[in-house]
C-alpha positions as CSV (number, residue, x, y, z in Angstrom):
1,X,-14.9,12.6,-11.6
2,X,-16.1,11.2,-8.3
3,X,-13.6,11.7,-5.5
4,X,-15.3,8.6,-4.1
5,X,-14.3,6.6,-6.9
6,X,-12.1,3.3,-5.8
7,X,-8.7,3.1,-7.3
8,X,-6.2,0.6,-6.7
9,X,-2.6,1.0,-5.7
10,X,0.7,-0.7,-4.8
11,X,3.0,0.2,-2.3
12,X,6.5,-1.4,-1.6
13,X,8.6,-0.2,1.2
14,X,12.3,-0.8,1.3
15,X,13.8,0.0,4.7
16,X,17.6,0.2,4.3
17,X,18.2,-1.7,7.4
18,X,20.4,-4.9,8.2
19,X,17.0,-6.8,9.6
20,X,14.3,-5.2,7.1
21,X,11.6,-7.8,7.6
22,X,10.3,-7.1,11.1
23,X,10.3,-3.4,9.6
24,X,8.2,-4.7,6.8
25,X,5.9,-6.3,9.1
26,X,5.4,-3.0,10.9
27,X,4.4,-1.2,7.6
28,X,1.8,-3.8,6.7
29,X,0.4,-3.5,10.1
30,X,0.1,0.3,9.7
31,X,-1.7,-0.4,6.2
32,X,-3.9,-2.6,8.3
33,X,-4.7,0.0,10.8
34,X,-6.0,2.3,8.2
35,X,-9.0,0.0,7.5
36,X,-8.3,0.2,3.9
37,X,-8.4,-3.0,1.9
38,X,-5.2,-4.6,1.1
39,X,-3.5,-7.9,-0.2
40,X,0.2,-8.5,0.7
41,X,2.0,-10.0,-2.1
42,X,5.7,-11.2,-2.4
43,X,7.1,-7.9,-3.7
44,X,4.5,-5.2,-2.7
45,X,1.1,-4.7,-0.9
46,X,-1.9,-4.1,-3.2
47,X,-4.3,-1.5,-2.0
48,X,-7.9,-0.7,-2.7
49,X,-9.9,2.5,-1.6
50,X,-10.6,6.3,-2.4
51,X,-7.5,8.0,-3.8
52,X,-6.8,9.8,-0.8
53,X,-7.1,6.4,1.5
54,X,-4.5,4.6,-0.8
55,X,-2.2,7.5,-0.5
56,X,-2.9,7.8,3.3
57,X,-2.1,4.3,3.7
58,X,1.0,4.2,1.4
59,X,2.1,7.2,3.8
60,X,1.2,5.4,6.9
61,X,3.5,2.4,5.7
62,X,6.5,4.8,4.8
63,X,6.3,6.6,8.3
64,X,5.8,3.2,10.0
65,X,9.4,2.0,8.9
66,X,11.0,5.0,10.7
67,X,9.0,4.2,13.7
68,X,10.3,0.9,13.5
69,X,13.8,2.0,13.8
70,X,14.6,2.3,10.0
71,X,17.2,5.2,9.2
72,X,16.6,5.4,5.5
73,X,13.6,4.1,3.6
74,X,12.8,4.1,0.0
75,X,9.1,3.8,-0.8
76,X,7.5,2.9,-4.3
77,X,3.8,4.1,-4.8
78,X,1.9,2.9,-7.7
79,X,-1.7,4.2,-8.5
80,X,-4.2,2.6,-11.1
81,X,-7.4,4.9,-11.7
82,X,-10.3,4.8,-14.1
83,X,-13.1,7.1,-14.3
84,X,-15.4,4.2,-13.4
85,X,-13.0,3.0,-10.8
86,X,-10.6,0.1,-10.5
87,X,-10.8,-2.9,-8.0
88,X,-8.0,-5.4,-7.1
89,X,-10.7,-8.2,-7.9
90,X,-11.4,-6.6,-11.3
91,X,-7.8,-6.8,-12.2
92,X,-7.2,-10.5,-10.9
93,X,-10.4,-12.1,-12.1
94,X,-9.5,-13.6,-15.0
95,X,-6.5,-15.1,-13.0
96,X,-8.5,-16.7,-10.4
């Protein structure tokens, strides 16, 4: 199994803060700064890259919430993986 195979993932950060949206914006900016392919969705952000890159982007989003002022954050991470790889486009092709 190749360490360089492409996986899909999703990250949802939930900063427990009265004004969460600016903090979520910082989390999305942290994902963008990693250079990973991503797509912002209504409830989470879809990610695409190597497993290490997806996990690093999710971690960056989580930590960015604290840097933006959250005292507590709940983060959900999902990974979609297959021996042959997995991409956002593959998963959404039939819906576009």
